[in-house]
C-alpha positions in Angstrom: -10.5 -25.3 -4.8 -9.4 -23.2 -7.6 -6.1 -21.3 -8.6 -6.4 -18.5 -11.0 -3.5 -17.3 -13.0 -3.0 -13.7 -14.2 -0.4 -11.1 -15.3 0.7 -12.4 -18.7 0.9 -10.2 -21.7 3.1 -9.2 -24.6 6.5 -8.0 -23.7 9.7 -7.3 -25.6 12.9 -9.5 -25.2 14.6 -8.3 -22.1 11.3 -7.1 -20.5 9.9 -8.3 -17.1 6.5 -9.5 -16.0 5.0 -10.5 -12.8 2.5 -13.4 -13.0 0.0 -13.9 -10.0 -1.9 -17.1 -8.9 -4.8 -16.6 -6.5 -6.1 -19.4 -4.6 -9.4 -19.9 -3.2 -10.3 -23.0 -1.0 -6.5 -23.9 -0.9 -4.2 -23.4 1.9 -0.9 -21.8 1.1 0.4 -22.6 4.6 0.3 -26.2 4.0 0.5 -26.9 0.2 3.3 -26.0 -2.2 2.4 -24.2 -5.3 4.3 -23.8 -8.5 4.4 -22.5 -11.9 4.4 -24.6 -15.0 4.5 -23.6 -18.6 3.7 -25.0 -21.8 5.0 -23.6 -25.2 3.4 -24.4 -28.4 4.2 -27.6 -29.6 6.1 -28.6 -26.6 5.6 -30.6 -23.4 4.7 -28.8 -20.2 7.5 -28.1 -17.9 8.0 -27.1 -14.3 9.3 -23.7 -13.6 9.3 -23.1 -9.7 7.9 -24.4 -6.6 7.1 -22.5 -3.4 7.1 -24.9 -0.5 3.9 -24.6 2.0 6.2 -25.5 5.0 8.4 -22.4 5.0 7.9 -20.6 1.6 11.4 -21.6 0.3 11.6 -21.4 -3.5 12.9 -24.0 -6.0 13.6 -23.4 -9.7 14.4 -25.4 -12.7 18.1 -25.3 -13.6 17.4 -23.9 -17.2 16.1 -20.6 -15.7 19.5 -19.8 -14.2 18.3 -17.2 -12.0 16.0 -15.4 -14.4 12.6 -15.9 -12.4 11.9 -15.4 -8.7 8.9 -17.0 -7.0 7.3 -15.6 -3.8 4.1 -15.9 -2.0 1.8 -13.7 0.2 -0.2 -15.9 2.3 -2.3 -13.0 3.5 -3.6 -12.7 0.0 -3.4 -16.3 -0.9 -1.4 -15.4 -3.8 1.8 -16.9 -5.3 3.7 -14.7 -7.6 6.3 -15.4 -10.4 8.7 -12.3 -11.3 10.0 -13.0 -14.7 13.1 -10.8 -15.8 15.3 -10.7 -18.9 12.5 -12.5 -21.0 13.5 -14.0 -23.9 11.5 -15.4 -27.0 11.7 -19.1 -25.9 10.0 -18.0 -22.6 6.8 -17.5 -24.7 4.4 -20.0 -23.2 1.0 -20.5 -21.3 1.7 -20.4 -17.7 -0.1 -22.3 -15.1 0.0 -22.6 -11.3 -0.8 -25.8 -9.5 0.2 -27.8 -6.5 4.0 -29.0 -6.8 6.7 -31.1 -5.5 10.3 -30.8 -6.2 12.8 -33.7 -6.6 16.7 -33.0 -6.7 19.0 -35.2 -8.6 22.8 -34.4 -9.2 22.2 -31.0 -7.7 19.4 -30.1 -9.9 16.0 -29.4 -9.1 13.0 -30.8 -11.0 9.5 -29.4 -10.5 6.6 -31.6 -10.9 2.6 -31.1 -10.7 1.5 -32.8 -7.2 -1.3 -34.9 -8.4 -2.0 -35.9 -4.8 -3.3 -32.4 -4.1 -6.6 -31.1 -5.5 -5.5 -28.0 -7.3 -9.2 -27.8 -8.8 -9.6 -27.8 -12.5 -7.0 -26.7 -15.0 -7.5 -23.3 -15.9 -6.7 -21.3 -19.1 -3.6 -20.1 -17.6 -2.0 -17.0 -18.7 -0.1 -16.1 -21.8 3.2 -14.8 -22.0 4.5 -13.7 -25.4 8.0 -12.4 -25.7 8.4 -10.7 -29.1 9.7 -7.8 -30.7 
C-alpha cells in the first residue's frame, strides 16, 4: 500500500495549485482518502476528505470554500485544487486514509489509523510567498 503526493511548489499569494495523491494497493472505491497539512512549528491538521462510498467531499471549516477535493478512480488518484492561496497555507501536504466527524455543523477531518495507508511519505511542500 502506498499513497504518493505531488504537485506542490512555490506560488504567489492569490495563486493556485493542484495537488495529486496517487495510490497503489489502495482501493479508492472503498476507502476514503483525505489531505492533511503541517506548517512549520504547528500541529498537523485535516484539510479535506473524499469518501470512498460516493465520492462526497468534506472540508475543514477554516478553508471557507478555498479548496476543492476530487478523485479519479480510474487513475487511482485524489486531487486537491487550491485557489486563492495565502501565506498561511504554506505547509507540507500529505494524503492518507481519512474519516470525518461533524460537530455543531462543522466538519473535522482525521487520519483513519484503522486503514493501512502505507508509510508516511515526504508529502509535497506548498510555499505561498511573494
